[in-house]
N, CA and C atoms as a LAMMPS dump frame, in Angstrom:
ITEM: TIMESTEP
0
ITEM: NUMBER OF ATOMS
660
ITEM: BOX BOUNDS ff ff ff
-5.0000000000000000e+02 5.0000000000000000e+02
-5.0000000000000000e+02 5.0000000000000000e+02
-5.0000000000000000e+02 5.0000000000000000e+02
ITEM: ATOMS id mol type element x y z
1 1 1 N 25.428 9.232 -0.403
2 1 2 C 24.356 8.948 0.547
3 1 3 C 24.842 9.233 1.963
4 2 1 N 24.032 9.963 2.735
5 2 2 C 24.417 10.281 4.105
6 2 3 C 24.296 9.049 4.994
7 3 1 N 24.953 9.114 6.151
8 3 2 C 24.882 7.997 7.098
9 3 3 C 23.441 7.762 7.551
10 4 1 N 22.695 8.848 7.752
11 4 2 C 21.304 8.695 8.194
12 4 3 C 20.469 7.996 7.128
13 5 1 N 20.635 8.397 5.874
14 5 2 C 19.892 7.745 4.788
15 5 3 C 20.228 6.266 4.706
16 6 1 N 21.513 5.952 4.874
17 6 2 C 21.935 4.55 4.809
18 6 3 C 21.299 3.742 5.935
19 7 1 N 21.282 4.316 7.13
20 7 2 C 20.661 3.631 8.266
21 7 3 C 19.177 3.385 7.993
22 8 1 N 18.483 4.407 7.484
23 8 2 C 17.05 4.276 7.218
24 8 3 C 16.763 3.209 6.165
25 9 1 N 17.551 3.198 5.094
26 9 2 C 17.337 2.229 4.019
27 9 3 C 17.579 0.807 4.51
28 10 1 N 18.693 0.608 5.21
29 10 2 C 19.012 -0.74 5.681
30 10 3 C 18.045 -1.187 6.773
31 11 1 N 17.64 -0.256 7.633
32 11 2 C 16.676 -0.604 8.683
33 11 3 C 15.333 -0.986 8.072
34 12 1 N 14.917 -0.268 7.025
35 12 2 C 13.65 -0.593 6.361
36 12 3 C 13.682 -2.008 5.794
37 13 1 N 14.806 -2.377 5.174
38 13 2 C 14.939 -3.732 4.629
39 13 3 C 14.857 -4.777 5.734
40 14 1 N 15.587 -4.532 6.828
41 14 2 C 15.611 -5.501 7.922
42 14 3 C 14.237 -5.649 8.568
43 15 1 N 13.573 -4.524 8.817
44 15 2 C 12.259 -4.573 9.464
45 15 3 C 11.25 -5.292 8.576
46 16 1 N 11.33 -5.053 7.274
47 16 2 C 10.411 -5.732 6.351
48 16 3 C 10.674 -7.236 6.327
49 17 1 N 11.932 -7.622 6.472
50 17 2 C 12.303 -9.038 6.401
51 17 3 C 12.1 -9.762 7.729
52 18 1 N 12.567 -9.131 8.84
53 18 2 C 12.605 -9.802 10.142
54 18 3 C 11.53 -9.339 11.113
55 19 1 N 10.935 -8.193 10.841
56 19 2 C 10.017 -7.593 11.797
57 19 3 C 10.733 -6.573 12.661
58 20 1 N 9.961 -5.717 13.31
59 20 2 C 10.55 -4.652 14.126
60 20 3 C 11.229 -5.207 15.367
61 21 1 N 10.534 -6.072 16.097
62 21 2 C 11.092 -6.583 17.35
63 21 3 C 12.314 -7.463 17.133
64 22 1 N 12.353 -8.188 16.03
65 22 2 C 13.482 -9.079 15.758
66 22 3 C 14.666 -8.37 15.11
67 23 1 N 14.522 -7.087 14.835
68 23 2 C 15.628 -6.303 14.29
69 23 3 C 16.278 -5.528 15.428
70 24 1 N 17.517 -5.842 15.717
71 24 2 C 18.222 -5.151 16.797
72 24 3 C 19.006 -3.965 16.247
73 25 1 N 19.356 -3.058 17.134
74 25 2 C 20.208 -1.935 16.721
75 25 3 C 21.533 -2.463 16.193
76 26 1 N 22.053 -3.524 16.807
77 26 2 C 23.319 -4.084 16.331
78 26 3 C 23.186 -4.633 14.916
79 27 1 N 22.048 -5.241 14.602
80 27 2 C 21.806 -5.704 13.227
81 27 3 C 21.932 -4.545 12.247
82 28 1 N 21.33 -3.422 12.618
83 28 2 C 21.343 -2.244 11.744
84 28 3 C 22.754 -1.69 11.615
85 29 1 N 23.476 -1.613 12.738
86 29 2 C 24.856 -1.115 12.699
87 29 3 C 25.715 -1.971 11.785
88 30 1 N 25.544 -3.277 11.886
89 30 2 C 26.375 -4.196 11.098
90 30 3 C 26.108 -4.047 9.604
91 31 1 N 24.844 -4.033 9.209
92 31 2 C 24.535 -4.02 7.78
93 31 3 C 24.738 -2.635 7.166
94 32 1 N 24.58 -1.58 7.983
95 32 2 C 24.775 -0.221 7.472
96 32 3 C 26.219 0.24 7.608
97 33 1 N 27.031 -0.547 8.318
98 33 2 C 28.456 -0.216 8.534
99 33 3 C 28.617 1.158 9.175
100 34 1 N 27.866 1.378 10.256
101 34 2 C 28 2.618 11.018
102 34 3 C 28.24 2.267 12.481
103 35 1 N 28.734 3.24 13.231
104 35 2 C 29.013 3.025 14.646
105 35 3 C 27.775 3.332 15.482
106 36 1 N 27.796 2.853 16.722
107 36 2 C 26.676 3.125 17.62
108 36 3 C 26.537 4.622 17.883
109 37 1 N 27.673 5.311 18.024
110 37 2 C 27.613 6.757 18.257
111 37 3 C 26.992 7.473 17.06
112 38 1 N 27.292 6.981 15.862
113 38 2 C 26.704 7.569 14.656
114 38 3 C 25.199 7.352 14.642
115 39 1 N 24.771 6.152 15.029
116 39 2 C 23.337 5.859 15.093
117 39 3 C 22.637 6.819 16.041
118 40 1 N 23.182 6.96 17.262
119 40 2 C 22.512 7.788 18.261
120 40 3 C 22.675 9.28 18.002
121 41 1 N 23.549 9.638 17.104
122 41 2 C 23.63 11.032 16.675
123 41 3 C 22.379 11.406 15.878
124 42 1 N 21.858 10.444 15.125
125 42 2 C 20.701 10.698 14.266
126 42 3 C 19.376 10.278 14.889
127 43 1 N 19.4 9.283 15.779
128 43 2 C 18.16 8.744 16.342
129 43 3 C 18.294 8.601 17.849
130 44 1 N 17.279 9.045 18.566
131 44 2 C 17.301 8.918 20.02
132 44 3 C 17.081 7.478 20.467
133 45 1 N 16.376 6.707 19.655
134 45 2 C 16.02 5.345 20.047
135 45 3 C 15.653 4.534 18.814
136 46 1 N 15.517 3.242 19.023
137 46 2 C 15.043 2.368 17.948
138 46 3 C 13.615 2.742 17.559
139 47 1 N 12.81 3.183 18.543
140 47 2 C 11.43 3.572 18.253
141 47 3 C 11.383 4.78 17.324
142 48 1 N 12.267 5.766 17.559
143 48 2 C 12.303 6.925 16.672
144 48 3 C 12.689 6.496 15.259
145 49 1 N 13.672 5.612 15.179
146 49 2 C 14.059 5.078 13.87
147 49 3 C 12.863 4.402 13.203
148 50 1 N 12.125 3.608 13.975
149 50 2 C 10.967 2.913 13.421
150 50 3 C 9.941 3.869 12.84
151 51 1 N 9.69 4.971 13.546
152 51 2 C 8.736 5.96 13.042
153 51 3 C 9.24 6.611 11.762
154 52 1 N 10.542 6.888 11.692
155 52 2 C 11.08 7.522 10.486
156 52 3 C 11.072 6.549 9.305
157 53 1 N 11.325 5.28 9.58
158 53 2 C 11.216 4.266 8.523
159 53 3 C 9.774 4.198 8.023
160 54 1 N 8.822 4.172 8.955
161 54 2 C 7.408 4.104 8.579
162 54 3 C 6.998 5.334 7.775
163 55 1 N 7.453 6.506 8.205
164 55 2 C 7.136 7.738 7.475
165 55 3 C 7.679 7.685 6.054
166 56 1 N 8.912 7.199 5.914
167 56 2 C 9.503 7.071 4.582
168 56 3 C 8.74 6.101 3.704
169 57 1 N 8.305 4.992 4.296
170 57 2 C 7.504 4.018 3.551
171 57 3 C 6.188 4.647 3.086
172 58 1 N 5.557 5.39 3.971
173 58 2 C 4.283 6.021 3.629
174 58 3 C 4.461 7.038 2.505
175 59 1 N 5.527 7.817 2.578
176 59 2 C 5.797 8.801 1.527
177 59 3 C 6.047 8.106 0.196
178 60 1 N 6.801 7.009 0.24
179 60 2 C 7.052 6.242 -0.992
180 60 3 C 5.736 5.724 -1.567
181 61 1 N 4.899 5.149 -0.708
182 61 2 C 3.636 4.568 -1.166
183 61 3 C 2.733 5.643 -1.756
184 62 1 N 2.712 6.805 -1.116
185 62 2 C 1.884 7.884 -1.655
186 62 3 C 2.377 8.297 -3.039
187 63 1 N 3.679 8.514 -3.172
188 63 2 C 4.224 8.983 -4.437
189 63 3 C 4.129 7.972 -5.559
190 64 1 N 4.261 6.682 -5.248
191 64 2 C 4.303 5.646 -6.275
192 64 3 C 2.961 4.978 -6.539
193 65 1 N 2.084 4.976 -5.557
194 65 2 C 0.813 4.261 -5.728
195 65 3 C -0.39 5.21 -5.646
196 66 1 N -0.478 5.999 -4.591
197 66 2 C -1.67 6.824 -4.379
198 66 3 C -1.735 8.004 -5.34
199 67 1 N -0.659 8.751 -5.447
200 67 2 C -0.683 9.962 -6.278
201 67 3 C -1.015 9.668 -7.745
202 68 1 N -0.433 8.608 -8.361
203 68 2 C -0.779 8.327 -9.761
204 68 3 C -2.145 7.664 -9.941
205 69 1 N -2.795 7.31 -8.857
206 69 2 C -4.067 6.589 -8.99
207 69 3 C -5.204 7.335 -8.306
208 70 1 N -5.377 7.138 -7.026
209 70 2 C -6.535 7.693 -6.332
210 70 3 C -6.53 9.211 -6.266
211 71 1 N -5.356 9.827 -6.361
212 71 2 C -5.266 11.29 -6.332
213 71 3 C -4.98 11.882 -7.706
214 72 1 N -5.223 11.117 -8.765
215 72 2 C -4.888 11.564 -10.119
216 72 3 C -6.111 12.212 -10.78
217 73 1 N -6.123 13.547 -10.914
218 73 2 C -7.301 14.22 -11.478
219 73 3 C -7.496 13.966 -12.968
220 74 1 N -6.48 13.418 -13.643
221 74 2 C -6.604 13.156 -15.083
222 74 3 C -7.445 11.917 -15.372
223 75 1 N -7.717 11.098 -14.343
224 75 2 C -8.475 9.859 -14.521
225 75 3 C -9.884 10.018 -13.971
226 76 1 N -10.83 9.275 -14.551
227 76 2 C -12.17 9.28 -13.973
228 76 3 C -12.174 8.378 -12.734
229 77 1 N -13.232 8.42 -11.906
230 77 2 C -13.213 7.673 -10.642
231 77 3 C -12.931 6.179 -10.803
232 78 1 N -13.528 5.539 -11.808
233 78 2 C -13.295 4.111 -12.008
234 78 3 C -11.852 3.85 -12.414
235 79 1 N -11.315 4.685 -13.288
236 79 2 C -9.925 4.527 -13.703
237 79 3 C -8.975 4.7 -12.522
238 80 1 N -9.306 5.621 -11.609
239 80 2 C -8.451 5.831 -10.437
240 80 3 C -8.433 4.588 -9.555
241 81 1 N -9.597 3.972 -9.393
242 81 2 C -9.664 2.743 -8.589
243 81 3 C -8.883 1.625 -9.266
244 82 1 N -9.054 1.472 -10.587
245 82 2 C -8.303 0.451 -11.316
246 82 3 C -6.796 0.698 -11.219
247 83 1 N -6.387 1.959 -11.338
248 83 2 C -4.96 2.281 -11.263
249 83 3 C -4.402 1.936 -9.887
250 84 1 N -5.194 2.174 -8.841
251 84 2 C -4.776 1.802 -7.489
252 84 3 C -4.585 0.294 -7.385
253 85 1 N -5.542 -0.468 -7.889
254 85 2 C -5.43 -1.928 -7.834
255 85 3 C -4.242 -2.422 -8.652
256 86 1 N -3.963 -1.76 -9.78
257 86 2 C -2.786 -2.133 -10.567
258 86 3 C -1.502 -1.863 -9.788
259 87 1 N -1.478 -0.763 -9.035
260 87 2 C -0.31 -0.469 -8.212
261 87 3 C -0.105 -1.51 -7.129
262 88 1 N -1.198 -1.926 -6.495
263 88 2 C -1.126 -2.985 -5.483
264 88 3 C -0.641 -4.284 -6.113
265 89 1 N -1.154 -4.592 -7.309
266 89 2 C -0.745 -5.816 -8.004
267 89 3 C 0.742 -5.775 -8.342
268 90 1 N 1.221 -4.639 -8.837
269 90 2 C 2.642 -4.512 -9.182
270 90 3 C 3.514 -4.7 -7.952
271 91 1 N 3.096 -4.128 -6.839
272 91 2 C 3.863 -4.263 -5.603
273 91 3 C 3.814 -5.694 -5.084
274 92 1 N 2.629 -6.29 -5.106
275 92 2 C 2.468 -7.634 -4.559
276 92 3 C 3.139 -8.718 -5.365
277 93 1 N 3.304 -8.505 -6.669
278 93 2 C 3.952 -9.512 -7.515
279 93 3 C 5.431 -9.224 -7.725
280 94 1 N 5.938 -8.136 -7.148
281 94 2 C 7.373 -7.855 -7.211
282 94 3 C 8.107 -8.793 -6.252
283 95 1 N 9.426 -8.954 -6.392
284 95 2 C 10.164 -9.842 -5.488
285 95 3 C 9.97 -9.502 -4.014
286 96 1 N 9.899 -8.214 -3.688
287 96 2 C 9.734 -7.844 -2.291
288 96 3 C 8.32 -8.094 -1.787
289 97 1 N 7.371 -8.288 -2.711
290 97 2 C 6.02 -8.625 -2.286
291 97 3 C 5.969 -9.952 -1.553
292 98 1 N 6.97 -10.785 -1.79
293 98 2 C 7.038 -12.081 -1.101
294 98 3 C 7.162 -11.906 0.407
295 99 1 N 7.661 -10.732 0.837
296 99 2 C 7.813 -10.463 2.265
297 99 3 C 6.531 -9.938 2.897
298 100 1 N 5.511 -9.694 2.089
299 100 2 C 4.262 -9.153 2.6
300 100 3 C 4.227 -7.641 2.519
301 101 1 N 3.101 -7.075 2.903
302 101 2 C 2.94 -5.623 2.924
303 101 3 C 3.671 -5.065 4.142
304 102 1 N 4.565 -4.094 3.972
305 102 2 C 5.3 -3.575 5.128
306 102 3 C 4.381 -2.94 6.165
307 103 1 N 3.283 -2.356 5.721
308 103 2 C 2.343 -1.729 6.66
309 103 3 C 1.522 -2.791 7.383
310 104 1 N 1.049 -3.775 6.637
311 104 2 C 0.298 -4.857 7.256
312 104 3 C 1.157 -5.678 8.205
313 105 1 N 2.4 -5.96 7.798
314 105 2 C 3.313 -6.7 8.673
315 105 3 C 3.496 -5.982 10.003
316 106 1 N 3.763 -4.667 9.911
317 106 2 C 4.013 -3.886 11.124
318 106 3 C 2.754 -3.784 11.975
319 107 1 N 1.607 -3.643 11.329
320 107 2 C 0.346 -3.566 12.073
321 107 3 C 0.082 -4.857 12.841
322 108 1 N 0.316 -5.999 12.196
323 108 2 C 0.099 -7.282 12.866
324 108 3 C 1.054 -7.465 14.033
325 109 1 N 2.285 -7.018 13.855
326 109 2 C 3.299 -7.227 14.893
327 109 3 C 3.153 -6.272 16.067
328 110 1 N 2.814 -5.007 15.79
329 110 2 C 2.973 -3.972 16.805
330 110 3 C 1.678 -3.375 17.353
331 111 1 N 0.548 -3.565 16.691
332 111 2 C -0.675 -2.853 17.099
333 111 3 C -1.1 -3.156 18.53
334 112 1 N -0.875 -4.377 18.986
335 112 2 C -1.308 -4.753 20.332
336 112 3 C -0.326 -4.323 21.413
337 113 1 N 0.879 -3.919 21.025
338 113 2 C 1.909 -3.648 22.035
339 113 3 C 2.543 -2.265 21.932
340 114 1 N 2.229 -1.506 20.887
341 114 2 C 2.846 -0.181 20.726
342 114 3 C 1.787 0.783 20.202
343 115 1 N 1.157 1.513 21.121
344 115 2 C 0.019 2.357 20.767
345 115 3 C 0.362 3.466 19.769
346 116 1 N 1.491 4.176 19.906
347 116 2 C 1.791 5.228 18.917
348 116 3 C 1.928 4.688 17.493
349 117 1 N 2.581 3.541 17.336
350 117 2 C 2.684 2.947 16.002
351 117 3 C 1.314 2.499 15.501
352 118 1 N 0.519 1.936 16.392
353 118 2 C -0.833 1.515 15.996
354 118 3 C -1.63 2.703 15.477
355 119 1 N -1.543 3.826 16.182
356 119 2 C -2.287 5.011 15.765
357 119 3 C -1.817 5.518 14.407
358 120 1 N -0.503 5.515 14.191
359 120 2 C 0.038 5.974 12.905
360 120 3 C -0.424 5.073 11.764
361 121 1 N -0.401 3.77 11.996
362 121 2 C -0.833 2.827 10.964
363 121 3 C -2.341 2.903 10.737
364 122 1 N -3.096 3.091 11.817
365 122 2 C -4.544 3.233 11.692
366 122 3 C -4.888 4.45 10.838
367 123 1 N -4.195 5.562 11.073
368 123 2 C -4.436 6.774 10.285
369 123 3 C -4.083 6.55 8.818
370 124 1 N -3.015 5.806 8.574
371 124 2 C -2.592 5.51 7.202
372 124 3 C -3.657 4.691 6.469
373 125 1 N -4.145 3.639 7.113
374 125 2 C -5.169 2.803 6.477
375 125 3 C -6.486 3.56 6.307
376 126 1 N -6.846 4.377 7.291
377 126 2 C -8.075 5.164 7.172
378 126 3 C -7.993 6.146 6.008
379 127 1 N -6.824 6.744 5.824
380 127 2 C -6.646 7.685 4.713
381 127 3 C -6.832 6.976 3.377
382 128 1 N -6.325 5.749 3.28
383 128 2 C -6.506 4.976 2.052
384 128 3 C -7.964 4.648 1.8
385 129 1 N -8.664 4.235 2.854
386 129 2 C -10.087 3.918 2.714
387 129 3 C -10.888 5.167 2.35
388 130 1 N -10.524 6.304 2.941
389 130 2 C -11.228 7.556 2.637
390 130 3 C -11.06 7.944 1.17
391 131 1 N -9.861 7.753 0.639
392 131 2 C -9.634 8.084 -0.774
393 131 3 C -10.449 7.169 -1.692
394 132 1 N -10.479 5.89 -1.353
395 132 2 C -11.301 4.965 -2.138
396 132 3 C -12.778 5.35 -2.059
397 133 1 N -13.236 5.657 -0.861
398 133 2 C -14.636 6.049 -0.688
399 133 3 C -14.957 7.282 -1.531
400 134 1 N -14.046 8.24 -1.548
401 134 2 C -14.261 9.451 -2.349
402 134 3 C -14.419 9.099 -3.83
403 135 1 N -13.602 8.165 -4.314
404 135 2 C -13.703 7.755 -5.72
405 135 3 C -15.046 7.093 -6.006
406 136 1 N -15.485 6.226 -5.1
407 136 2 C -16.786 5.579 -5.295
408 136 3 C -17.919 6.606 -5.258
409 137 1 N -17.845 7.557 -4.331
410 137 2 C -18.879 8.589 -4.242
411 137 3 C -18.889 9.462 -5.491
412 138 1 N -17.712 9.858 -5.93
413 138 2 C -17.624 10.674 -7.138
414 138 3 C -18.142 9.901 -8.348
415 139 1 N -17.854 8.597 -8.365
416 139 2 C -18.348 7.758 -9.454
417 139 3 C -19.864 7.666 -9.462
418 140 1 N -20.475 7.632 -8.273
419 140 2 C -21.942 7.63 -8.206
420 140 3 C -22.508 8.937 -8.755
421 141 1 N -21.883 10.036 -8.366
422 141 2 C -22.362 11.342 -8.835
423 141 3 C -22.211 11.487 -10.346
424 142 1 N -21.191 10.827 -10.9
425 142 2 C -20.96 10.907 -12.347
426 142 3 C -21.793 9.9 -13.129
427 143 1 N -22.564 9.072 -12.42
428 143 2 C -23.39 8.084 -13.094
429 143 3 C -22.642 6.829 -13.505
430 144 1 N -21.418 6.658 -12.999
431 144 2 C -20.622 5.467 -13.32
432 144 3 C -21.058 4.285 -12.455
433 145 1 N -21.299 4.55 -11.167
434 145 2 C -21.735 3.51 -10.236
435 145 3 C -23.206 3.704 -9.886
436 146 1 N -23.855 2.588 -9.552
437 146 2 C -25.245 2.655 -9.129
438 146 3 C -25.364 3.412 -7.803
439 147 1 N -26.455 4.115 -7.651
440 147 2 C -26.662 4.971 -6.479
441 147 3 C -26.666 4.158 -5.183
442 148 1 N -27.056 2.88 -5.266
443 148 2 C -27.161 2.046 -4.062
444 148 3 C -25.801 1.56 -3.556
445 149 1 N -24.742 1.792 -4.288
446 149 2 C -23.422 1.298 -3.878
447 149 3 C -23.053 1.877 -2.517
448 150 1 N -22.732 1.029 -1.522
449 150 2 C -22.354 1.52 -0.194
450 150 3 C -20.875 1.929 -0.184
451 151 1 N -20.61 3.168 -0.489
452 151 2 C -19.236 3.613 -0.759
453 151 3 C -18.278 3.342 0.395
454 152 1 N -18.696 3.669 1.61
455 152 2 C -17.807 3.502 2.759
456 152 3 C -17.48 2.033 2.999
457 153 1 N -18.514 1.186 2.955
458 153 2 C -18.298 -0.24 3.225
459 153 3 C -17.459 -0.907 2.136
460 154 1 N -17.729 -0.566 0.879
461 154 2 C -16.986 -1.234 -0.191
462 154 3 C -15.544 -0.743 -0.229
463 155 1 N -15.315 0.523 0.141
464 155 2 C -13.945 1.033 0.208
465 155 3 C -13.153 0.283 1.278
466 156 1 N -13.768 0.103 2.445
467 156 2 C -13.115 -0.644 3.52
468 156 3 C -12.88 -2.095 3.101
469 157 1 N -13.852 -2.68 2.399
470 157 2 C -13.723 -4.064 1.938
471 157 3 C -12.566 -4.208 0.955
472 158 1 N -12.46 -3.29 -0.002
473 158 2 C -11.371 -3.349 -0.985
474 158 3 C -10.024 -3.272 -0.279
475 159 1 N -9.899 -2.346 0.673
476 159 2 C -8.636 -2.207 1.396
477 159 3 C -8.327 -3.463 2.207
478 160 1 N -9.349 -4.014 2.876
479 160 2 C -9.15 -5.239 3.656
480 160 3 C -8.733 -6.397 2.758
481 161 1 N -9.322 -6.483 1.57
482 161 2 C -8.96 -7.544 0.634
483 161 3 C -7.499 -7.436 0.206
484 162 1 N -7.026 -6.214 -0.026
485 162 2 C -5.626 -6.075 -0.444
486 162 3 C -4.69 -6.574 0.649
487 163 1 N -5.033 -6.313 1.905
488 163 2 C -4.186 -6.795 2.993
489 163 3 C -4.225 -8.318 3.092
490 164 1 N -5.403 -8.891 2.891
491 164 2 C -5.506 -10.348 2.893
492 164 3 C -4.707 -10.98 1.774
493 165 1 N -4.693 -10.343 0.61
494 165 2 C -3.896 -10.851 -0.517
495 165 3 C -2.42 -10.921 -0.156
496 166 1 N -1.923 -9.825 0.421
497 166 2 C -0.507 -9.787 0.788
498 166 3 C -0.173 -10.881 1.804
499 167 1 N -1.074 -11.092 2.755
500 167 2 C -0.842 -12.116 3.776
501 167 3 C -0.752 -13.504 3.152
502 168 1 N -1.701 -13.839 2.266
503 168 2 C -1.688 -15.155 1.627
504 168 3 C -0.533 -15.287 0.644
505 169 1 N -0.215 -14.208 -0.071
506 169 2 C 0.911 -14.242 -1.01
507 169 3 C 2.212 -14.525 -0.252
508 170 1 N 2.362 -13.903 0.916
509 170 2 C 3.547 -14.13 1.75
510 170 3 C 3.562 -15.555 2.303
511 171 1 N 2.42 -16.02 2.794
512 171 2 C 2.35 -17.338 3.425
513 171 3 C 2.578 -18.467 2.426
514 172 1 N 1.955 -18.357 1.257
515 172 2 C 2.042 -19.42 0.25
516 172 3 C 3.174 -19.211 -0.752
517 173 1 N 3.82 -18.026 -0.692
518 173 2 C 4.876 -17.682 -1.664
519 173 3 C 4.369 -17.853 -3.1
520 174 1 N 3.174 -17.336 -3.325
521 174 2 C 2.511 -17.496 -4.619
522 174 3 C 2.011 -16.141 -5.105
523 175 1 N 2.725 -15.494 -6.042
524 175 2 C 2.294 -14.176 -6.527
525 175 3 C 0.979 -14.212 -7.293
526 176 1 N 0.594 -15.389 -7.795
527 176 2 C -0.668 -15.467 -8.544
528 176 3 C -1.884 -15.232 -7.649
529 177 1 N -1.697 -15.374 -6.339
530 177 2 C -2.78 -15.032 -5.412
531 177 3 C -3.177 -13.577 -5.594
532 178 1 N -2.182 -12.71 -5.788
533 178 2 C -2.472 -11.294 -6.017
534 178 3 C -3.294 -11.122 -7.29
535 179 1 N -2.882 -11.786 -8.357
536 179 2 C -3.568 -11.64 -9.644
537 179 3 C -5.013 -12.127 -9.56
538 180 1 N -5.208 -13.291 -8.939
539 180 2 C -6.563 -13.846 -8.855
540 180 3 C -7.492 -12.936 -8.046
541 181 1 N -6.982 -12.42 -6.943
542 181 2 C -7.836 -11.625 -6.072
543 181 3 C -8.066 -10.218 -6.597
544 182 1 N -7.084 -9.654 -7.281
545 182 2 C -7.311 -8.365 -7.94
546 182 3 C -8.385 -8.525 -9.013
547 183 1 N -8.336 -9.645 -9.741
548 183 2 C -9.354 -9.904 -10.759
549 183 3 C -10.74 -10.017 -10.125
550 184 1 N -10.826 -10.667 -8.962
551 184 2 C -12.116 -10.78 -8.279
552 184 3 C -12.622 -9.412 -7.827
553 185 1 N -11.708 -8.545 -7.39
554 185 2 C -12.119 -7.197 -7.004
555 185 3 C -12.644 -6.422 -8.207
556 186 1 N -11.994 -6.595 -9.357
557 186 2 C -12.494 -5.957 -10.575
558 186 3 C -13.921 -6.426 -10.869
559 187 1 N -14.154 -7.723 -10.738
560 187 2 C -15.491 -8.247 -11.017
561 187 3 C -16.52 -7.696 -10.034
562 188 1 N -16.121 -7.605 -8.763
563 188 2 C -17.019 -7.048 -7.751
564 188 3 C -17.367 -5.598 -8.079
565 189 1 N -16.345 -4.814 -8.389
566 189 2 C -16.56 -3.394 -8.685
567 189 3 C -17.419 -3.228 -9.933
568 190 1 N -17.145 -4.033 -10.948
569 190 2 C -17.912 -3.928 -12.192
570 190 3 C -19.38 -4.294 -11.986
571 191 1 N -19.652 -5.101 -10.965
572 191 2 C -21.033 -5.439 -10.661
573 191 3 C -21.85 -4.248 -10.178
574 192 1 N -21.167 -3.195 -9.745
575 192 2 C -21.855 -1.997 -9.27
576 192 3 C -21.935 -0.909 -10.334
577 193 1 N -21.424 -1.178 -11.539
578 193 2 C -21.486 -0.175 -12.601
579 193 3 C -22.914 -0.009 -13.11
580 194 1 N -23.263 1.204 -13.456
581 194 2 C -24.53 1.452 -14.138
582 194 3 C -24.399 1.022 -15.595
583 195 1 N -25.515 0.973 -16.288
584 195 2 C -25.471 0.681 -17.729
585 195 3 C -24.623 1.732 -18.433
586 196 1 N -24.807 2.986 -18.04
587 196 2 C -24.026 4.063 -18.651
588 196 3 C -22.545 3.918 -18.321
589 197 1 N -22.268 3.491 -17.075
590 197 2 C -20.873 3.297 -16.681
591 197 3 C -20.201 2.221 -17.505
592 198 1 N -20.921 1.133 -17.748
593 198 2 C -20.372 0.053 -18.576
594 198 3 C -20.168 0.52 -20.01
595 199 1 N -21.117 1.286 -20.508
596 199 2 C -21.001 1.788 -21.876
597 199 3 C -19.811 2.739 -22.005
598 200 1 N -19.652 3.602 -20.997
599 200 2 C -18.611 4.628 -21.077
600 200 3 C -17.22 4.041 -20.958
601 201 1 N -17.087 2.995 -20.152
602 201 2 C -15.76 2.445 -19.899
603 201 3 C -15.38 1.336 -20.861
604 202 1 N -16.381 0.769 -21.576
605 202 2 C -16.134 -0.346 -22.493
606 202 3 C -15.473 -1.498 -21.743
607 203 1 N -14.532 -2.166 -22.37
608 203 2 C -13.917 -3.316 -21.723
609 203 3 C -12.836 -2.857 -20.75
610 204 1 N -12.648 -3.651 -19.703
611 204 2 C -11.63 -3.36 -18.696
612 204 3 C -10.251 -3.206 -19.33
613 205 1 N -9.938 -4.048 -20.331
614 205 2 C -8.617 -3.987 -20.962
615 205 3 C -8.388 -2.634 -21.626
616 206 1 N -9.427 -2.085 -22.223
617 206 2 C -9.288 -0.791 -22.88
618 206 3 C -9.036 0.308 -21.858
619 207 1 N -9.695 0.205 -20.719
620 207 2 C -9.487 1.196 -19.667
621 207 3 C -8.044 1.134 -19.184
622 208 1 N -7.557 -0.07 -18.929
623 208 2 C -6.241 -0.217 -18.327
624 208 3 C -5.132 0.223 -19.267
625 209 1 N -5.397 0.213 -20.566
626 209 2 C -4.39 0.695 -21.505
627 209 3 C -4.118 2.182 -21.331
628 210 1 N -5.064 2.914 -20.746
629 210 2 C -4.907 4.355 -20.573
630 210 3 C -4.236 4.706 -19.248
631 211 1 N -4.009 3.731 -18.389
632 211 2 C -3.517 4.02 -17.047
633 211 3 C -2 4.131 -17.007
634 212 1 N -1.468 4.933 -16.064
635 212 2 C -0.014 5.022 -15.925
636 212 3 C 0.569 3.692 -15.478
637 213 1 N 1.775 3.391 -15.947
638 213 2 C 2.435 2.133 -15.585
639 213 3 C 2.851 2.175 -14.116
640 214 1 N 2.422 1.194 -13.303
641 214 2 C 2.834 1.191 -11.9
642 214 3 C 4.344 0.998 -11.785
643 215 1 N 4.95 1.653 -10.803
644 215 2 C 6.392 1.549 -10.583
645 215 3 C 6.643 1.082 -9.156
646 216 1 N 7.629 0.189 -8.992
647 216 2 C 7.959 -0.295 -7.655
648 216 3 C 9.412 -0.044 -7.291
649 217 1 N 10.202 0.552 -8.187
650 217 2 C 11.602 0.761 -7.85
651 217 3 C 11.722 1.709 -6.656
652 218 1 N 12.747 1.495 -5.849
653 218 2 C 12.929 2.29 -4.648
654 218 3 C 12.241 1.704 -3.438
655 219 1 N 11.465 0.638 -3.645
656 219 2 C 10.774 -0.006 -2.527
657 219 3 C 11.738 -1.004 -1.905
658 220 1 N 12.512 -0.539 -0.956
659 220 2 C 13.57 -1.379 -0.39
660 220 3 C 13.26 -1.738 1.047
């Protein structure tokens, strides 16, 4: 592992645990066992490091959660949404889920005081909502969801709910909060299914048996 990779991995852990502002460069140097000159050889500032950590987190999330679910052409629109929720559930009930969502944590801490980070996080969340909206729209066209389903609003609602779950799971240190709220989202989504959609998908358990297993390894 290169010195830069080590710095990024250890910085990601510290920022997720302590927050960006409470993580000092010296903290990173100590835990990564690198010198200050080595740090500044790879990063001009703590802010640059923060952006690279965020980029790495986003790439991980896309590869482990988004690509196998919302961007998976092998699944129908409802299955893609379920697979996404399963990925969120796997992440939220993992040991690191106790620390909260790394994107939500950073957004709460930095959005009011660091405009470039706020913009990057806003774009990330908007991209997630857009993918969900696309699945709902495609599901309407396929006759899975009722035509009256407000795709944009429900996509934003689902994303907002996932962030609320992470916040409560972190605050109460209770992973079952994730399970209960994911189940409620399933019930909400199923309420918008057409008769044909319900017939085609059968029981939720049968659908989920066909989905790829969510993976959280590498989420450090």
